[in-house]
C-alpha positions in Angstrom: 81.5 184.9 -104.6 85.2 184.2 -104.9 87.2 181.2 -106.0 90.5 181.1 -104.2 92.6 179.1 -106.6 94.9 177.3 -104.2 95.6 174.7 -106.9 97.6 177.2 -108.9 100.2 177.1 -106.2 100.5 173.4 -105.6 99.2 171.6 -108.7 101.7 169.4 -110.6 101.0 169.6 -114.3 102.9 167.3 -116.5 104.2 167.7 -120.0 103.7 171.5 -120.0 106.4 174.0 -120.5 107.1 176.1 -117.4 106.4 179.4 -119.2 103.0 178.1 -120.4 101.7 177.0 -116.9 100.5 180.5 -115.9 98.2 180.7 -119.0 96.5 177.4 -118.5 92.8 177.3 -117.4 92.5 175.7 -114.0 91.0 172.3 -113.8 88.7 171.8 -110.9 87.6 168.4 -109.4 84.7 168.2 -106.9 86.0 167.2 -103.5 84.2 164.9 -101.1 85.4 164.2 -97.5 85.2 160.5 -96.7 87.1 160.8 -93.4 87.3 163.2 -90.5 91.1 163.5 -90.6 92.8 165.3 -93.5 96.5 165.5 -94.7 95.5 168.5 -96.8 97.1 167.2 -99.9 94.6 168.6 -102.4 93.8 172.3 -102.3 90.0 173.2 -102.2 88.4 174.7 -105.3 84.8 175.3 -104.5 83.2 178.7 -104.4 83.0 180.5 -101.0 82.1 184.0 -100.0 84.6 186.6 -99.0 83.0 186.6 -95.5 83.4 182.8 -95.2 87.0 183.2 -96.4 87.8 185.6 -93.5 85.7 184.1 -90.8 86.7 180.5 -91.3 90.4 181.6 -91.1 89.8 183.6 -87.9 88.0 180.7 -86.3 90.9 178.4 -87.0 93.4 181.0 -85.8 91.6 181.2 -82.5 91.9 177.4 -82.1 95.6 177.3 -83.1 96.5 180.2 -80.8 94.9 178.6 -77.8 96.5 175.3 -78.6 99.9 177.0 -78.7 99.1 178.7 -75.4 98.4 175.2 -73.9 101.9 174.0 -74.9 103.6 177.1 -73.5 101.8 176.5 -70.2 103.1 172.9 -70.2 99.6 171.4 -70.1 99.6 167.6 -70.3 97.9 165.9 -73.4 94.9 165.1 -71.2 94.6 168.7 -69.9 95.0 170.1 -73.4 92.3 167.8 -74.8 89.9 168.8 -72.0 90.7 172.5 -72.4 90.4 172.5 -76.2 87.2 170.5 -76.6 84.7 173.3 -76.0 86.7 175.7 -78.1 86.9 173.2 -81.0 83.2 172.5 -80.7 82.6 176.3 -80.9 85.0 177.4 -83.6 86.0 174.4 -85.6 83.7 171.4 -85.0 84.6 168.2 -86.9 82.2 165.3 -86.4 83.2 161.7 -87.0 81.5 159.7 -89.8 79.7 157.5 -87.3 78.2 160.5 -85.5 75.3 160.7 -87.9 75.7 164.5 -88.1 74.0 166.2 -91.1 76.8 168.8 -91.3 79.7 166.5 -92.0 80.6 167.9 -95.4 80.0 171.5 -94.3 82.3 171.0 -91.3 85.0 169.3 -93.2 84.9 171.9 -96.0 85.4 174.7 -93.4 88.3 172.7 -91.9 89.8 172.2 -95.4 89.5 175.8 -96.5 90.6 177.4 -93.2 93.8 175.3 -93.3 94.8 176.4 -96.8 93.9 180.0 -96.1 96.2 180.1 -93.1 98.8 178.2 -95.1 98.8 181.1 -97.6 98.9 183.7 -94.8 101.8 182.1 -92.9 104.0 180.8 -95.7 106.0 184.0 -96.2 108.6 183.8 -93.4 110.5 180.9 -91.9 109.3 181.7 -88.4 105.6 181.8 -89.3 106.0 178.6 -91.3 107.7 176.8 -88.4 105.0 177.9 -85.9 102.1 177.1 -88.2 103.5 173.7 -88.9 104.0 173.1 -85.2 100.5 174.1 -84.1 98.8 172.4 -87.1 100.6 169.2 -86.1 99.4 169.6 -82.6 95.8 170.0 -83.8 96.2 166.9 -86.0 97.5 164.8 -83.1 94.6 166.0 -80.9 92.1 164.9 -83.6 93.9 161.7 -84.3 93.7 160.6 -80.7 90.0 161.7 -80.5 89.1 159.8 -83.7 87.1 156.6 -83.8 89.5 153.6 -83.9 87.9 152.1 -87.0 87.8 155.4 -88.9 91.4 156.2 -87.8 92.7 152.9 -89.2 90.8 153.4 -92.5 92.4 156.8 -92.8 95.9 155.5 -92.2 95.5 152.7 -94.7 94.3 155.2 -97.3 97.5 157.2 -97.0 99.6 154.5 -98.7 102.6 155.5 -96.5 105.9 154.0 -97.5 106.5 151.9 -94.4 108.6 148.8 -94.8 107.2 145.9 -92.7 109.9 144.1 -90.7 109.8 140.4 -91.5 109.9 137.6 -88.9 113.5 136.7 -89.8 114.8 140.2 -89.4 112.7 140.6 -86.3 114.3 137.6 -84.7 117.8 138.7 -85.7 117.4 142.0 -83.8 115.1 140.8 -81.1 117.2 141.9 -78.1 117.7 145.4 -79.6 114.0 145.7 -80.4 113.0 144.7 -76.9 115.4 147.2 -75.5 114.0 149.9 -77.7 110.5 149.1 -76.5 111.6 149.7 -73.0 110.8 146.2 -71.7 107.1 146.6 -72.3 107.1 143.9 -75.0 107.8 140.5 -73.5 107.0 137.0 -74.5 103.8 136.7 -76.6 103.4 140.5 -76.6 106.7 140.9 -78.4 105.9 138.0 -80.8 102.5 139.5 -81.7 103.8 143.1 -82.2 104.3 144.3 -85.7 107.3 146.4 -86.6 107.9 149.0 -89.4 111.1 150.3 -90.8 111.4 153.9 -91.9 114.1 156.5 -92.5 115.0 157.8 -89.0 114.4 161.5 -90.1 110.7 160.7 -90.4 110.3 159.9 -86.7 112.4 162.5 -84.9 110.1 162.4 -81.8 110.7 158.7 -81.3 114.4 159.0 -81.9 114.7 161.8 -79.4 112.8 159.7 -76.9 114.9 156.6 -77.6 111.8 154.6 -78.4 113.1 153.0 -81.6 116.0 150.8 -82.7 118.3 152.6 -85.1 120.4 150.7 -87.7 121.8 151.7 -91.1 119.8 155.0 -91.2 116.6 153.2 -90.5 114.3 153.4 -87.4 112.6 150.2 -86.4 109.2 151.3 -85.0 106.7 149.2 -83.1 103.1 149.3 -84.3 102.0 150.9 -81.0 103.9 154.0 -82.0 101.8 154.4 -85.2 100.4 157.8 -84.1 103.9 159.3 -83.9 104.7 158.0 -87.3 101.5 159.4 -88.8 102.0 162.8 -87.1 105.6 162.9 -88.3 104.5 162.2 -91.8 101.8 164.9 -91.5 104.5 167.4 -90.3 107.0 166.4 -93.0 104.5 166.9 -95.8 103.2 170.1 -94.4 106.7 171.5 -94.1 107.4 170.7 -97.8 104.1 172.2 -98.9 104.7 175.4 -96.9 108.1 175.7 -98.6 106.5 175.3 -102.0 103.9 177.9 -101.2 106.4 180.4 -100.0 108.3 180.2 -103.3 105.1 180.6 -105.3 103.7 183.5 -103.3 105.6 186.3 -105.2 104.2 184.9 -108.5 100.7 184.5 -107.2 98.3 186.9 -108.8 95.9 187.3 -105.9 92.6 189.0 -105.8 93.1 192.5 -104.3 90.3 191.8 -101.8 92.2 188.9 -100.3 95.6 190.6 -99.8 94.6 192.7 -96.8 92.8 189.7 -95.2 95.9 187.5 -95.6 98.1 190.3 -94.2 95.8 190.8 -91.2 95.8 187.1 -90.5 99.6 186.9 -90.7 99.9 189.9 -88.3 97.5 188.2 -85.9 99.8 185.2 -85.5 101.5 187.3 -82.8 98.2 187.1 -80.9 94.8 186.4 -82.3 92.7 189.5 -82.8 89.5 189.8 -80.7 86.5 191.6 -82.0 85.0 193.9 -79.4 81.3 193.6 -78.4 79.8 195.8 -75.7 77.3 193.0 -75.0 80.1 190.5 -74.1 82.1 192.9 -71.9 79.3 194.7 -70.2 78.8 194.3 -66.4 75.2 195.1 -65.6 74.8 196.6 -62.1 78.5 197.4 -61.6 79.4 200.9 -60.4 81.3 202.1 -63.5 81.6 205.8 -62.7 84.3 208.5 -62.7 84.6 208.4 -58.9 85.1 204.6 -58.9 87.9 204.3 -61.6 90.7 204.2 -59.0 89.0 201.2 -57.3 88.2 199.4 -60.6 91.8 199.9 -61.8 92.9 197.0 -59.7 91.2 194.8 -62.3 92.8 196.6 -65.3 95.4 194.8 -67.5 99.0 196.1 -67.1 98.7 198.4 -70.2 95.8 200.2 -68.7 97.2 200.3 -65.2 100.3 201.9 -66.7 98.2 204.6 -68.3 96.2 205.1 -65.1 99.3 205.4 -63.0 100.9 207.8 -65.5 97.8 209.9 -65.5 97.6 210.1 -61.8 101.3 211.0 -61.5 101.5 213.6 -64.3 97.8 214.8 -64.5 98.2 214.4 -68.2 98.5 211.9 -71.1 99.6 212.4 -74.7 97.2 211.9 -77.6 97.5 208.1 -78.2 97.6 207.4 -74.5 94.3 209.4 -74.1 92.8 207.6 -77.0 93.8 204.1 -75.9 92.6 204.7 -72.3 89.4 206.6 -73.3 88.2 203.7 -75.6 89.1 201.2 -72.9 87.0 203.1 -70.3 84.2 203.3 -72.8 84.4 199.6 -73.3 84.1 198.8 -69.6 80.8 200.8 -69.5 81.8 204.3 -68.5 79.3 206.6 -70.3 80.3 209.8 -72.1 79.2 212.2 -69.3 81.1 210.2 -66.7 84.2 210.0 -69.0 84.2 213.7 -69.4 84.1 214.1 -65.6 86.9 211.6 -65.2 89.2 213.4 -67.7 88.4 216.9 -66.4 89.2 215.9 -62.8 92.3 214.0 -63.9 93.7 217.0 -65.8 93.9 218.9 -62.6 96.7 221.3 -63.7 94.7 223.1 -66.4 91.7 225.4 -66.5 88.2 224.5 -67.6 88.6 226.7 -70.6 91.8 224.8 -71.7 90.1 221.4 -71.2 87.1 222.4 -73.2 89.1 223.8 -76.1 91.8 221.2 -76.3 90.5 217.9 -75.0 86.7 217.7 -74.7 86.0 217.3 -78.4 88.4 214.3 -78.7 86.5 212.4 -75.9 83.2 213.1 -77.5 84.5 212.0 -80.9 85.8 208.7 -79.4 82.2 208.0 -78.2 80.7 209.0 -81.6 78.9 212.0 -80.2 80.6 214.3 -82.8 82.5 213.7 -85.9 80.0 213.2 -88.7 77.2 210.8 -89.5 79.3 207.8 -90.1 81.0 208.1 -86.7 77.7 208.7 -84.9 76.0 205.7 -86.6 78.9 203.5 -85.6 78.8 204.7 -82.0 82.3 206.0 -82.2 85.5 203.9 -82.1 85.9 200.4 -80.6 88.3 199.7 -77.8 91.7 198.6 -79.0 92.5 194.9 -79.0 95.8 193.5 -77.8 96.8 193.0 -81.4 96.2 196.7 -82.3 98.1 197.9 -79.2 101.0 195.6 -80.0 101.4 196.5 -83.7 100.2 200.1 -84.1 101.7 203.4 -83.0 104.6 202.3 -80.7 105.1 204.8 -77.9 107.8 207.4 -78.1 109.6 209.5 -75.5 107.2 210.8 -72.9 104.3 208.6 -74.1 102.6 205.9 -71.9 100.5 204.0 -74.3 101.3 200.6 -75.9 101.9 197.2 -74.3 104.4 197.1 -71.4 105.3 193.5 -72.2 106.4 194.5 -75.6 107.5 198.2 -75.4 109.2 198.3 -72.0 112.7 197.1 -71.3 112.9 194.0 -69.1 114.1 196.1 -66.2 111.3 198.6 -66.5 108.7 195.9 -67.0 109.9 194.1 -63.9 109.8 197.3 -61.9 106.2 198.0 -63.1 105.0 194.5 -62.2 106.5 194.8 -58.8 104.9 198.2 -58.3 101.4 196.7 -59.0 102.0 193.8 -56.6 103.6 191.0 -58.7 106.7 190.0 -56.8 106.8 186.3 -57.2 110.2 185.4 -58.7 108.9 182.5 -60.6 106.2 184.6 -62.3 108.7 187.4 -63.1 111.1 184.9 -64.6 108.3 183.4 -66.7 107.3 186.9 -67.9 110.9 187.6 -68.9 111.0 184.4 -70.9 107.7 185.2 -72.6 109.0 188.6 -73.5 112.2 187.2 -75.0 110.2 184.8 -77.1 107.8 187.6 -78.1 104.9 185.8 -76.5 103.5 189.0 -75.1 99.9 187.9 -74.7 101.1 184.8 -72.8 103.0 187.0 -70.4 99.9 189.0 -69.7 97.9 185.9 -69.2 100.6 184.5 -66.8 100.2 187.6 -64.6 96.4 187.4 -64.8 96.5 183.7 -63.6 98.9 184.6 -60.8 96.8 187.6 -59.6 93.6 185.5 -59.6 95.0 182.0 -58.8 92.7 181.4 -55.8 89.6 182.6 -57.7 90.4 180.5 -60.8 91.0 177.4 -58.6 87.6 177.9 -57.0 85.6 178.3 -60.3 87.4 175.3 -61.7 86.7 173.1 -58.7 83.0 174.0 -58.4 82.5 173.8 -62.1 80.9 177.3 -62.4 83.4 178.3 -65.2 84.3 176.1 -68.1 87.4 176.0 -70.4 85.8 178.4 -72.8 85.4 181.1 -70.1 89.1 180.7 -69.2 90.6 180.8 -72.7 93.5 183.0 -73.4 92.7 186.7 -73.0 93.4 188.7 -76.2 91.5 192.0 -75.4 92.1 194.4 -72.5 88.3 194.8 -71.9 87.9 191.0 -71.6 90.8 191.1 -69.1 88.9 193.6 -67.0 85.6 191.8 -67.2 87.1 188.4 -66.2 89.1 190.0 -63.4 86.1 191.9 -62.1 83.9 188.8 -62.1 86.5 186.6 -60.4 87.2 189.2 -57.7 83.5 189.6 -57.0 82.4 186.0 -56.9 79.3 185.8 -54.7 79.0 189.6 -54.3 76.5 192.0 -55.8 78.1 193.8 -58.7 77.8 197.3 -57.1 79.6 196.1 -54.0 83.0 196.5 -55.4 83.6 200.0 -54.1 82.9 199.1 -50.5 84.6 195.7 -50.6 88.3 195.3 -50.2 90.4 193.2 -52.5 91.1 189.6 -51.4 93.7 187.1 -52.5 97.5 187.0 -52.6 98.0 190.0 -54.9 96.6 193.4 -55.0 96.9 194.9 -58.5 97.1 198.5 -57.4 96.0 201.5 -59.6 
């Protein structure tokens, strides 16, 4: 068991000399969660296991990454809520007090802990703090809108926010300006019955930007119906300050050595959430996954694997990391060891059998766990690389073809590759360029996927055969292949891929 002492970072101890603070014994108070919503003011102090520490953070990161993806795709609030509901239910459920659920405290404890764990992981740089604050505010807004009205109001009242109520005399004095700020929606009795609050304008930037408030003497006059914006702005402001405090304290934080690599891993995964590989989730029973069919199947490969396949066919060779990345991917789609050896031997057409057996055969067998020691065999070899691993480890050098084209290619070379595999829509290419410039590489990949499968995605959405969870952002090359294969073969028998031609607007050629 571990106790992650978040309180050492944010506690405010009075009447104690600064040099003495680090030697004090932490004081822990039991926490109970009376409401579903949380401003995360108090750090958690209960004991949790190391496995819970990591898994809870990963689950929250999945939710935040998908929420960020929704915003980049310009989904409306209603579309975002519908898309996120099954993912929240799966990874970060949070029942209301009136639900009668027996897991209220357990769910709220996970929500509380996972927020603070990620706060630690993303407090070190200004960019990660800004992104974390943004997506956490989006999550809070989503939950605020979904919350029971009575429970929501009780939560707001319990915050003791410093909002100055506008009296009737002042309200009458500025009635015309207030009506104009309300956009003409408040007329007659509706205006008279509306309550107004006065806050510093910096606390409601969203309302100021939308010209939905009356500004005077540095104060924003906010109608009661805009309460949500005020609460979310307050949440964001407090979180920004807390993240800044955490960043200053991190260098002095004497962390458990077991937690440091976990926090570093989580921080790295804010580029794109990592995805654990499971052969059971990416397997395609009945599909013809064989050496002779790889060329056909490559139309469903993500761009990183298509680039490797095209380079292999062009040069009859790949360098070490390219072979490793591609071999593990092929293993992940279901190509067995014997077929993989056949594939590589026929692909390396410029060398002799003796050279292949001496220089390359062992590495393929090792990747599959067929050789290399007991630990490798027990673990069934290495797992296919996730997008995160491809993005962050072993960047390609001259003459190498591995890596992620969205990250490692120049814009010109990336555009040329996309056009070569059939992506020629100017709007899509412009979107990919913008994603690359913003370092949203996984979103660029998903943008291309959605374009290449737009008719199929439309069909499964309309007939309800696929839900939001089955269309969540792809963060693993093998998941890309599986989803592409299933969409392209809707209504077909799995083994029919080889005989059937590709349909749709785009052919992603191998």
